[in-house]
N, C-alpha and C positions, 0 to 999 in steps of 0.2 A: 226673580221680580224683586223680591226685597231690596236688594243692594239696588239697586236701581232707584228705586222707591227712595228710600234712603239718598241719593247719590243727587235726588231732583230736590226734595226737600228741605235734606240740610246745607248740600253747596250754592246751586240754583234758587233755593228761597221759593219754589215757585210750589202750586199745590197739585196734585194727583187724585184725580177719582178714581177712588177704589171700583167704584161700582162697574163704571168703563174698562177698569184695569183689570179687574178680574174676568171681566169675558174676550180680556186679549189676548190671557195667560196663551191659551190654545194659541192665538195668531203668531205670536216668536217664535223664528224661523232666521234661518239664515237668510243672507240678504239675496242669493241665489236661486228659494224658494218664495221670498214676494214680490209682489205687483204693485207700481204706485202709478198710477191714471197711466195704466197702458202699459208700461213697460215694467224691466226684470236691471238682473248682472249676471254676467257671464261668474260661474262657476271655473279660471280659470288665473294663471296663479298672476295678472294683468285686467285687472276688472274693468269692464264693455258694457257699456251699457245696451241692452239689446229688447225685442217686442218681446215682452210672457205669451203665454202659451195660449192662454184665455183670451188674447184678444184675436189671437190669430185665428182664434175657435169661432170666434163672435164673425168676426168677418168673415170665414167659409160660410157661419150661417145665414149671414143677412145674403152671401152670394149665392146660395143654395136657393134660397125664398125669391130673390128677380128669376134665377133662371127655370126654376115652375113657373112663373109668370113670361117666359120669353120663349117657350118650347115652339109653337105654334107660328111664330112670327122671323123675318127675314134678319138673317145674323147677324149681317152691316151694321142696319138701322139697330138692332137691337143694343149690338157692344155700344154705336157712338150714343145713341140717349139714356142707355140705363145703366151698363156697366163702367163705362168710362168716367163719370163724376165720379162717383164709390171709389175707384181707382188711385186717381186726383189725388183725393182730399183724403183720404185712409196712407198712403202714402207718404201726404205731404203733413199730417199727425205724426209719424214713425220716422220720420228723416233724422230725426236727432240720435237714429238708433249706430252703433258702433258698428255692427255686426250686416250684415247684406244678405246669408246665406235663408234667411227668408225670404225676402221677396226673392230671390230662387228659384226654392220652393215655389211658395205661392204664383211665381209667376207660371213654370209648368203644369199646374195645378187647373190653373185657370182655363189655358190651351184643351188638357186632357176633359172637363169639364164641355167646355164649347164642343168637340169630340165628338165628345158623349150626344151630345143635341144635334149633331149630323144626322151620325151615324139612327136616333133613332127618329129623326124626319124622313130618311128612306126609307124606313118602313120596312122593305119588300127586300130578298134577294138580290131579286133579279134587276131592281133598283141601285142598288147598293152594287152591285156587279157593274155598269152598266158606269156610275159615278165615281166609280172607283180605278177605273180603267181609263174616264177620263181626264180623272185626275194624276194620271201618268204610271199608275200602279200596269206591274207587266202583267198580262194577263193570267198565266199561270195562279200566283198569286192571289189576282185578285179574284178568283174562282172559287177557290181554296178560302182566304176571308170571308165574302160575302153568305156563303154554305157552311160554316163551321159550328153554328146556332148557339155561342156563347153568348153573351151579359152586353150591353151595350157598354158599360165600364172598364171589361177588358176589350173588350174592341179597340176603347178610344184608345187607351194604352198600349197595344197595340202595335209593331212596327208599319206596317201597310195604312194607319192612320195618320203615323208621323210622318211617314214618307207623304204623304197624298196632300197632307195638310200641315207643314213645316212653320216654327216660327215668321219666316216670311211671310204666307199666305197670309199668317192672323195680323203681323203689322201694316199688311194692304187692305186691308177690312177694316184698322185702324184702329182696333184697340192696343189700348195702352199700357207697356211695358214693364213694369214695377221695376224692374232695375235697370233700363237703361235713367228712366224718373226720376229715381237716387240717385244716382248718378250725373247728373243733371240739375238738381237740387245740392247737391254736395258742390 
């Protein structure tokens, strides 16, 4: 910190605010450990711009809050009116990121959250059985899945729900795919 201050004041002839700089001592870190306007940098041989982890966490919190409001609503209408504008704006802002893994991970997480809502809306095991069979899940698998007494989050990530509600289903409902949108913007 002292050498940086000497350089800034001596060579660049700028004034350093010592009060602010004193607080910033703890904030000095490697570029991949810091964030700026929601972006960060990768720790690789070739440095790339990526979305900061805290920005992803904030997005997830915002989506969770929206999903709490939309539990009893029609899934298609909820996706098109509430969720899609948020996704479009968020992915547009972070389109400068040179990595795309964040979009793939968030896409999968969003679909799992929506499957979780569907599982909760069905409430009773017999309803779950009927709906799973209606979506093409074999009867034996549907019976084991509907009566397994596991939580909705576990079931939303299980194979029977992924088979019943693949990505193609959510595309037909109108859910904006982050990875597709990112590729389109680029």
